[in-house]
C-alpha positions as CSV (number, residue, x, y, z in Angstrom):
1,M,90.2,137.0,69.1
2,I,92.8,134.3,68.7
3,K,91.9,133.1,73.0
4,K,88.5,131.9,71.6
5,I,90.1,130.0,68.7
6,I,93.3,128.5,69.6
7,L,91.8,125.5,71.3
8,S,89.5,124.5,68.8
9,A,92.2,124.6,66.6
10,C,95.0,122.8,68.8
11,L,92.4,119.9,68.8
12,F,91.6,119.9,64.8
13,L,95.3,120.0,64.0
14,S,96.1,116.9,66.5
15,L,93.5,114.9,64.9
16,A,94.5,115.6,61.3
17,S,98.4,115.3,61.8
18,F,97.4,112.0,63.1
19,A,95.0,111.2,59.9
20,Q,96.6,113.2,56.7
21,E,98.1,111.6,54.0
22,G,100.9,114.5,53.3
23,T,102.5,113.0,50.3
24,S,102.0,111.2,47.4
25,S,105.4,109.9,46.4
26,P,107.0,107.2,45.5
27,Y,110.5,108.7,47.5
28,S,108.5,108.2,50.5
29,F,109.1,105.0,50.7
30,Y,112.4,105.3,51.9
31,G,113.7,106.0,55.5
32,I,111.0,107.8,57.5
33,G,109.1,109.3,54.9
34,D,109.4,112.6,52.8
35,I,111.1,115.3,55.4
36,R,108.6,118.2,55.4
37,F,109.5,121.6,55.3
38,K,109.8,123.1,59.1
39,G,108.7,126.8,58.8
40,A,105.9,129.4,58.7
41,I,104.3,130.2,55.1
42,E,106.1,133.7,55.9
43,N,109.4,131.9,55.4
44,R,108.4,129.6,53.2
45,S,107.2,132.0,50.4
46,M,111.1,133.2,50.2
47,A,112.2,130.0,49.8
48,G,112.7,128.8,53.6
49,L,114.7,132.2,54.5
50,S,114.4,132.8,58.3
51,I,117.6,135.1,58.7
52,A,115.3,138.3,60.2
53,P,113.9,139.1,63.3
54,D,110.4,139.5,63.2
55,S,107.7,140.9,65.9
56,I,104.5,139.9,64.6
57,H,105.7,136.3,63.2
58,I,106.7,133.5,64.4
59,N,110.0,131.8,63.3
60,L,109.9,128.2,63.6
61,Q,113.3,127.6,62.0
62,N,115.1,129.3,64.7
63,P,114.3,129.7,68.2
64,A,116.5,132.4,69.0
65,G,113.4,134.6,66.8
66,Y,110.9,133.8,69.9
67,S,112.8,136.7,71.6
68,D,111.7,139.3,69.3
69,L,107.9,138.8,69.2
70,K,106.2,142.4,70.9
71,L,102.6,140.2,70.4
72,T,101.0,136.7,71.0
73,N,101.2,135.2,68.1
74,F,99.2,132.5,66.8
75,S,100.0,130.8,63.6
76,L,98.3,128.5,61.1
77,G,99.4,127.5,57.9
78,G,98.4,124.6,55.3
79,T,99.0,123.6,52.0
80,Y,97.0,122.3,48.5
81,N,99.7,120.3,46.3
82,T,99.2,119.1,43.0
83,T,102.2,116.7,41.8
84,R,102.8,115.2,37.7
85,Q,104.8,111.9,37.9
86,K,106.1,110.6,35.1
87,T,108.6,107.8,34.0
88,D,110.4,107.2,30.6
89,S,106.7,105.6,29.5
90,Q,103.9,106.4,32.1
91,S,102.6,109.4,33.7
92,G,100.0,110.0,36.3
93,S,99.2,113.1,38.9
94,A,97.7,113.3,42.4
95,R,96.3,116.0,44.7
96,R,97.1,116.4,48.6
97,T,95.8,119.1,51.1
98,T,97.7,119.0,53.8
99,L,97.5,121.0,57.3
100,D,101.4,122.2,57.8
101,Y,101.7,123.7,61.1
102,L,100.4,125.0,64.4
103,A,102.1,127.5,66.4
104,V,101.8,130.3,69.5
105,G,104.6,133.0,70.5
106,L,104.3,134.4,73.6
107,P,106.4,137.9,74.4
108,L,108.2,137.4,78.0
109,G,110.0,140.8,77.9
110,K,113.8,140.2,76.6
111,L,112.5,136.6,77.2
112,G,110.0,134.8,74.5
113,M,108.7,131.8,74.3
114,G,106.8,129.3,71.7
115,F,105.1,126.0,71.4
116,G,103.3,124.1,69.0
117,L,102.8,121.2,66.4
118,I,104.4,120.3,63.1
119,P,104.3,117.2,61.2
120,Y,108.0,116.3,60.2
121,S,108.0,113.8,58.2
122,S,105.4,111.8,55.5
123,V,104.7,108.2,53.8
124,G,102.4,107.8,51.1
125,Y,103.3,105.7,48.0
126,K,101.8,102.7,46.1
127,I,103.7,100.9,43.6
128,K,103.3,98.1,41.8
129,T,105.9,95.8,39.9
130,V,105.8,93.0,37.4
131,N,109.2,90.4,36.8
132,L,109.7,88.6,34.1
133,D,108.5,85.0,35.9
134,G,104.7,87.0,36.4
135,I,104.6,87.5,39.8
136,S,103.6,91.0,40.6
137,K,103.8,93.2,43.8
138,I,102.0,96.3,45.2
139,L,103.7,98.1,48.1
140,D,101.4,100.7,49.5
141,G,102.7,102.6,52.4
142,S,100.9,105.6,54.4
143,G,101.5,107.4,58.0
144,G,103.9,109.8,58.9
145,M,106.2,111.5,62.0
146,N,105.1,114.9,63.7
147,K,106.6,117.0,66.1
148,V,105.3,119.0,69.5
149,F,108.1,121.7,70.3
150,L,108.6,123.9,73.6
151,G,110.7,126.7,73.1
152,F,112.6,129.8,74.3
153,G,114.2,132.5,72.9
154,Y,116.2,135.4,74.9
155,K,117.9,138.4,74.0
156,L,121.5,139.4,75.1
157,G,121.7,143.0,73.6
158,E,119.9,144.7,71.3
159,N,121.6,143.1,68.3
160,L,121.8,139.7,69.7
161,S,119.5,136.6,70.4
162,V,120.0,133.2,71.4
163,G,117.4,130.3,71.5
164,A,116.2,126.3,72.3
165,D,113.4,124.2,71.9
166,A,112.8,120.8,72.8
167,Q,110.7,118.5,70.5
168,Y,109.2,115.7,71.2
169,N,109.0,113.1,68.0
170,F,106.3,110.6,67.5
171,G,104.3,108.7,64.7
172,K,103.1,105.9,63.2
173,I,103.9,104.1,59.6
174,K,101.9,101.0,57.9
175,T,103.6,99.7,54.7
176,T,101.9,96.6,52.6
177,N,103.6,94.3,51.0
178,F,101.1,91.9,48.6
179,E,102.7,89.5,46.5
180,L,100.6,87.7,43.5
181,D,101.7,84.5,41.3
182,S,99.7,85.1,38.1
183,G,99.9,81.8,37.2
184,S,98.9,80.3,40.7
185,S,96.4,81.3,42.8
186,N,99.2,81.7,45.5
187,G,99.8,84.8,47.5
188,T,101.5,86.4,50.3
189,S,100.1,89.4,52.5
190,E,102.9,91.2,54.8
191,V,101.7,94.0,57.2
192,N,104.3,96.1,58.9
193,T,103.8,99.0,61.5
194,A,106.4,100.9,63.0
195,I,105.4,103.0,66.3
196,L,108.2,106.0,66.2
197,S,108.8,108.1,69.5
198,G,112.1,110.0,70.8
199,I,113.4,113.4,71.8
200,N,115.8,115.9,69.9
201,F,116.8,119.8,70.4
202,N,117.5,122.7,68.3
203,L,119.6,125.6,69.5
204,G,119.8,129.0,67.8
205,V,121.8,132.5,67.4
206,M,120.6,135.7,65.6
207,Y,122.6,138.9,65.0
208,Q,122.2,142.3,63.5
209,A,124.1,145.5,63.0
210,K,123.8,148.5,61.3
211,I,125.7,148.9,58.0
212,T,124.3,152.5,57.4
213,K,121.6,154.8,59.0
214,K,118.6,152.8,57.3
215,M,120.4,149.3,56.0
216,T,120.9,146.5,58.2
217,L,123.0,143.1,58.3
218,F,121.1,140.3,59.1
219,S,122.5,136.6,60.6
220,S,121.3,133.5,62.2
221,F,123.2,130.5,63.1
222,A,120.9,127.0,63.9
223,F,122.1,123.4,65.2
224,S,120.2,120.7,65.4
225,P,122.6,117.5,67.7
226,E,122.2,114.1,66.3
227,S,119.2,112.1,68.1
228,T,117.9,108.7,68.7
229,L,114.4,107.4,67.5
230,A,112.9,104.9,68.9
231,S,111.2,102.0,66.1
232,Q,108.8,99.8,67.4
233,N,108.1,97.3,64.6
234,T,105.4,94.5,63.9
235,R,105.5,92.3,61.2
236,L,102.0,90.4,60.0
237,T,102.7,87.6,57.4
238,S,99.8,86.1,55.5
239,T,99.4,83.5,52.8
240,S,96.5,82.5,50.8
241,V,96.6,78.9,52.5
242,D,95.1,80.8,56.1
243,D,99.3,80.7,57.3
244,T,99.6,83.9,59.3
245,S,102.5,84.9,61.2
246,T,103.7,87.7,63.6
247,L,107.1,89.2,64.6
248,N,108.3,91.8,66.3
249,D,111.2,93.8,66.1
250,A,112.5,97.1,68.2
251,R,115.6,99.1,67.1
252,S,117.0,102.3,67.0
253,L,117.1,105.2,64.5
254,K,119.4,108.0,64.6
255,L,118.1,111.6,63.7
256,P,121.2,113.3,62.2
257,S,122.2,116.4,63.3
258,K,121.9,119.4,60.7
259,L,123.6,122.7,60.5
260,S,122.3,126.3,59.2
261,F,123.1,129.7,58.6
262,G,122.2,132.8,56.7
263,V,123.5,136.3,56.2
264,G,121.5,139.1,54.2
265,V,121.0,143.0,54.3
266,G,117.7,145.1,54.7
267,E,115.9,148.0,56.3
268,T,113.4,146.5,58.7
269,R,110.2,146.7,57.5
270,K,110.6,147.7,54.2
271,W,112.3,144.8,52.3
272,L,114.8,142.4,52.5
273,V,117.4,140.1,50.3
274,G,119.3,137.1,51.9
275,A,120.4,133.7,50.9
276,E,120.9,130.5,53.4
277,V,122.6,127.2,53.7
278,S,121.6,124.3,55.6
279,M,123.4,121.2,55.8
280,Q,122.7,117.3,57.1
281,N,125.0,114.3,58.0
282,T,123.9,110.9,57.4
283,G,121.5,109.6,59.8
284,N,120.6,105.8,60.3
285,L,116.7,106.0,59.2
286,V,116.5,102.7,57.4
287,N,113.8,100.7,59.2
288,F,112.2,96.9,59.3
289,Y,110.2,97.6,56.3
290,N,112.7,99.2,54.0
291,E,115.1,95.9,54.3
292,V,112.4,93.6,53.1
293,N,110.2,95.1,50.7
294,N,112.9,97.3,48.9
295,P,111.7,97.0,45.5
296,A,115.5,95.7,43.3
297,F,116.7,99.3,43.8
298,N,120.3,100.4,44.9
299,V,119.9,102.8,47.1
300,V,122.2,105.0,48.9
301,Y,121.5,107.4,51.9
302,G,124.1,109.8,52.2
303,K,124.4,114.0,53.5
304,S,121.9,116.6,52.3
305,S,122.0,120.1,52.0
306,K,120.2,123.0,51.0
307,Y,120.4,126.1,49.5
308,T,117.9,129.3,49.5
309,I,118.1,133.1,48.0
310,G,114.9,134.8,49.1
311,G,113.9,138.0,49.8
312,C,110.6,140.6,50.3
313,F,109.3,144.3,50.0
314,T,106.6,146.2,51.8
315,P,106.1,149.9,50.2
316,N,105.1,151.5,53.2
317,Y,103.5,149.5,56.0
318,K,102.5,152.4,57.9
319,S,100.5,154.1,54.7
320,Y,96.7,155.2,55.7
321,T,95.7,155.7,52.1
322,S,97.1,152.8,50.0
323,Y,96.2,149.3,51.1
324,A,98.2,148.0,48.2
325,K,101.5,149.4,50.0
326,R,101.0,147.5,53.3
327,I,101.0,144.5,51.4
328,T,104.4,142.2,51.7
329,Y,105.7,140.9,48.3
330,K,108.0,137.9,48.5
331,G,109.7,135.5,46.6
332,G,112.9,132.8,46.7
333,L,114.7,130.0,44.9
334,K,115.8,126.8,46.4
335,Y,118.2,123.5,45.3
336,E,118.2,120.6,48.0
337,K,120.0,117.5,47.5
338,T,117.7,115.4,49.7
339,G,120.6,112.7,50.3
340,L,118.5,109.6,48.3
341,V,121.0,108.3,45.6
342,I,119.3,105.7,43.6
343,N,120.5,103.1,41.0
344,S,123.5,105.9,41.3
345,E,121.2,109.0,40.9
346,S,120.9,111.7,43.1
347,I,117.5,112.8,44.1
348,N,117.1,116.5,44.1
349,D,114.8,119.6,44.4
350,I,115.0,122.5,42.6
351,G,111.9,125.2,43.5
352,L,110.6,128.3,42.8
353,T,108.8,130.9,45.4
354,L,106.4,133.6,45.3
355,G,104.1,134.9,48.3
356,I,102.1,137.9,49.3
357,G,101.3,139.3,53.0
358,L,98.0,140.5,53.0
359,P,97.5,142.9,56.6
360,L,94.2,142.6,58.2
361,S,92.8,146.1,58.8
362,G,92.7,147.8,62.1
363,T,95.1,144.9,63.4
364,F,98.3,143.6,63.4
365,S,97.5,140.4,62.2
366,N,97.7,139.2,58.7
367,I,97.0,136.4,55.4
368,N,100.1,135.2,53.5
369,F,99.7,133.4,50.7
370,G,102.4,131.2,48.7
371,F,103.3,129.2,45.8
372,E,105.6,126.9,45.0
373,L,106.7,125.4,41.5
374,G,109.3,122.9,41.6
375,K,110.6,119.7,40.3
376,K,112.0,116.2,42.2
377,G,113.8,113.3,41.1
378,T,114.3,112.2,37.5
379,T,113.4,109.6,35.0
380,A,117.2,108.4,34.3
381,A,117.5,105.2,35.5
382,N,114.4,104.1,35.9
383,L,113.1,106.3,38.4
384,V,110.2,109.0,38.7
385,Q,109.9,112.5,38.1
386,E,107.4,114.7,40.3
387,N,106.8,118.3,38.9
388,Y,104.8,119.7,41.8
389,A,102.7,123.0,42.9
390,N,101.9,124.1,46.1
391,L,99.2,126.5,47.4
392,N,100.1,127.6,50.7
393,I,97.9,130.0,53.5
394,G,99.2,130.9,56.6
395,F,96.9,133.0,59.5
396,S,99.5,135.2,61.4
397,L,97.1,136.3,64.1
398,N,98.4,138.6,67.0
399,D,97.0,140.0,70.3
400,K,97.6,141.3,73.6
401,W,97.4,139.0,76.3
402,F,98.4,139.6,80.5
403,Q,97.9,143.1,80.2
404,K,96.5,144.2,83.7
405,R,93.8,146.2,83.3
406,K,93.1,150.1,84.2
407,F,89.6,149.9,85.1
408,D,87.4,147.6,86.4
C-alpha cells in the first residue's frame, strides 16, 4: 500500500514545505524564525519524549532508533494551529495548517535507515508601529528553512544501538519594511531576501536494560555539533521618488550545538513513563534583515533548554475482542526556555500534550491524533503573549519490503 503513495506524498510535501507559512508569531522576526519540533506525532503527544525503541514507528529525534525497525515505515504528519495573541491593550487570533514531516524508515537487519523531509524553522509575522513623530512602520516576514536528512542506526547488541544522520538545510526568508510619514507623501520600502543553505549532523545512542522480568529501563542520548549556515542576502530599497538601490550581502550563520538525554521505565508494548532534557548553546543566527529592521527592542540571544515529562499506555495490544484495548493513550508536559530575551523578559513556552494511537485492523499501521495546549511569551514589557492550541494528525504506515517470493 505505501509503495503506491510514497512518491506522490514526497512531491506534495516538498512543494508544501516551500509554500506554507508555518507560523503567525511576531517572535519569528528574530534569527531564522520559530524553530519547529523535529519529531513524529507519536512523540509529540508525549511532549517530545523519544527515549524508547520502537519496531513500527520511526524515531526522528534519535537516529539510533532506526535500528529497531522491523517493518518498512512511511510516516506523514501535520498540524492545525490556532493562536490567540494579546498585549496589555490589544488581542487577535490566527490559524495555520502545516505539514510537519515526511519520513521513510527501512529495516536492514542490524542496520536501519531513515530519510525524509522536515521543516526546520518558520517565519510569519506582521508588525505595525507608529512613533510620536507620526511615522508608521509595517514589518512583514515569511518563509523559513527545511531539512532533508539521511541516517543510519546500528544495533551493537541486544540492548545498545548507535546512529547518525546527515541533514542538508535549505530555505528562503523574505522580509519587507515599509515606512510612511503621515505628515507627507514620502515613503520607503525595503525588501530583504535571504537564501539559506548548509549541512549539519546528528549522533545518537539508545540503551535499555531489564530491571525486573517485565520492567525495562530505557535511556537515550543525542548530540548535534555546531555547524555553519550560509546566507546569501539581497536588499532592494525603493522610495516614493522612484529612487531604487540594491545591496548584496553574504555571511555565515552558526547553528548551535545541541545535547539531549532522557531516561524512563516501562513495560515493552504496554506502558512507559520518562523524562527528557535538551540543552542548546548560543548560536549566531542574527541575519542582515534583523539588524536593520529591529523594531527598537532590546534583544539578547542566549542558550535554550527544554524539559519534558511524558508517557504512554496500551491496555492490551494483542486483544482480539476489544479494539479499545489496542488503542495507545499518551500525554506529557513541557517547559522550554527559547533563549530569546526581549526587554529583559525571557520568552518561554509551556504546554500540555495529549494523544491517542489508533491501530488499523489487520495491519501494523496506525493513525495518531495529538492535542497540544500551551502558552508562549508574556504581556510584560510591551510584549506579546501567545495562547495556542494545536491539533496534530500523523500516519504511520508499515509494510514488508524486499521479500523473496516463494511462488512465481
